[in-house]
C-alpha positions in Angstrom: 94.6 -20.1 -55.5 95.4 -19.2 -52.0 98.3 -17.2 -50.4 100.4 -18.4 -47.5 102.8 -16.5 -45.2 105.7 -18.3 -43.5 107.2 -16.4 -40.6 110.4 -17.5 -38.9 113.5 -15.7 -37.9 115.6 -18.7 -39.1 116.2 -18.4 -42.8 116.9 -22.1 -43.1 113.4 -22.9 -41.8 111.6 -20.3 -44.0 113.4 -21.4 -47.1 113.1 -25.1 -46.3 109.3 -24.9 -45.8 109.0 -22.8 -49.0 111.0 -25.3 -51.0 109.6 -28.7 -49.8 105.9 -28.2 -49.7 104.1 -28.9 -53.0 102.3 -25.5 -52.9 100.7 -25.6 -56.4 99.4 -29.1 -55.7 97.7 -27.8 -52.6 96.1 -24.9 -54.3 98.5 -22.2 -53.2 99.5 -19.7 -55.8 101.7 -17.4 -53.7 104.0 -18.0 -50.7 105.4 -15.1 -48.8 108.2 -15.2 -46.2 109.0 -12.9 -43.3 111.9 -12.9 -40.9 110.1 -10.8 -38.3 106.7 -10.1 -36.9 106.9 -6.5 -38.2 107.6 -7.7 -41.8 104.8 -10.3 -41.4 102.2 -7.7 -40.4 103.2 -5.6 -43.4 102.7 -8.6 -45.7 99.4 -9.4 -44.1 98.1 -5.9 -44.8 99.4 -5.7 -48.4 98.8 -9.3 -49.6 96.1 -10.7 -47.3 97.3 -14.4 -47.2 94.6 -16.8 -45.8 97.1 -19.0 -44.0 100.1 -18.1 -41.8 102.7 -20.5 -40.5 104.7 -18.9 -37.7 107.4 -19.7 -35.2 106.7 -18.8 -31.6 110.2 -17.6 -30.6 111.3 -14.6 -32.5 113.0 -11.3 -31.6 111.1 -8.1 -31.2 107.7 -9.8 -31.0 106.8 -13.4 -30.1 104.8 -15.5 -32.5 101.9 -15.4 -30.0 101.9 -11.6 -30.1 102.1 -11.7 -33.9 99.1 -14.0 -34.0 97.1 -11.6 -31.8 98.0 -8.6 -34.0 97.4 -10.6 -37.2 94.0 -11.7 -36.0 93.1 -8.0 -35.5 94.0 -7.4 -39.2 92.4 -10.6 -40.5 90.1 -12.3 -38.0 89.6 -15.4 -40.2 93.3 -16.0 -40.7 94.2 -19.7 -40.4 97.4 -20.1 -38.3 99.8 -23.0 -37.9 102.4 -22.7 -35.2 106.0 -24.0 -35.2 108.2 -24.2 -32.2 111.5 -25.7 -31.2 110.4 -25.8 -27.6 108.5 -28.8 -26.3 106.4 -26.9 -23.8 102.7 -27.5 -23.0 102.4 -23.8 -22.0 103.1 -22.7 -25.6 100.6 -25.2 -26.9 98.0 -23.9 -24.3 98.7 -20.3 -25.2 98.3 -21.1 -28.9 94.8 -22.2 -28.3 93.6 -18.8 -27.0 94.0 -17.0 -30.4 92.4 -20.0 -32.2 95.5 -21.5 -33.7 94.6 -24.4 -36.0 97.7 -26.6 -35.4 100.9 -26.7 -33.4 104.1 -28.4 -34.5 107.4 -29.1 -32.8 110.6 -28.4 -34.9 111.9 -30.2 -36.8 108.5 -30.6 -38.4 107.9 -33.5 -40.8 107.2 -32.1 -44.2 104.3 -34.5 -44.8 102.6 -33.6 -41.6 102.9 -29.9 -42.4 101.7 -30.4 -45.9 98.7 -32.4 -44.6 97.9 -29.6 -42.2 98.1 -26.9 -44.9 95.9 -29.1 -47.1 93.4 -29.3 -44.2 93.3 -25.6 -43.8 92.7 -25.1 -47.5 89.9 -27.7 -47.4 88.4 -25.7 -44.5 88.7 -22.5 -46.5 87.0 -24.2 -49.4 84.2 -25.4 -47.2 83.6 -21.9 -45.9 83.5 -20.6 -49.4 81.0 -23.3 -50.4 78.9 -22.4 -47.3 78.8 -18.7 -48.3 77.7 -19.7 -51.9 75.2 -22.3 -50.6 73.3 -20.1 -48.2 75.2 -20.9 -45.0 74.9 -24.6 -44.9 77.6 -26.4 -43.0 79.1 -29.6 -44.5 80.9 -32.5 -42.9 84.4 -31.5 -42.1 86.3 -34.8 -41.8 86.4 -38.1 -40.1 88.9 -39.0 -37.4 90.9 -41.1 -39.9 91.5 -38.1 -42.3 94.3 -36.8 -40.2 95.3 -33.4 -38.9 94.3 -29.9 -40.0 90.7 -30.1 -41.1 89.0 -28.1 -38.3 88.3 -24.5 -37.7 89.9 -24.5 -34.3 90.9 -27.4 -32.0 87.9 -29.5 -31.3 85.6 -27.8 -33.9 83.8 -30.3 -36.2 81.0 -29.3 -38.5 78.2 -31.6 -39.6 75.5 -31.1 -42.2 72.9 -28.7 -40.8 69.4 -29.7 -40.1 67.7 -27.0 -42.3 64.0 -26.4 -42.8 64.4 -27.5 -46.4 65.8 -30.9 -45.2 63.0 -31.4 -42.8 60.4 -30.5 -45.6 61.9 -33.2 -47.8 61.8 -35.6 -44.8 65.6 -35.9 -44.5 67.0 -36.1 -41.0 69.8 -33.9 -39.9 73.1 -35.7 -39.1 74.4 -35.9 -35.6 78.0 -36.3 -34.5 
């Protein structure tokens, strides 16, 4: 079971996300909440969640600054960004620290749930790759929806390994 951290200075948003997402169905065992970046960094250090959902606009430290600091603690942290500001500049800045998805508030609970599920699938693929000797597996097709890539634009295919070539199996291309 995975751990998720929700960071937002608005209590209604934090509690709303915590209550409406079917966490257990998604494979999430623990959900932590933080009202500030400082609190979030402490939770990241103590509990090492694999996924963080964060607002961009918060007092003391922005969500983008939090993401940078969080990635120093946990370079493989999966990040979903929420914002109430419809600004391309925020979306562009979110791409720099390898944010996996970007949502405008109010966020549709189904879209957010789908994105979380996609991040969990990605974590599961990575776990399988480590167990399977580093092979990469097909990530998703375009019709599977959001949230299944490592970073915007990353899509993995089955690797063309020497073992596959020995058996006469071609590698897949995208």
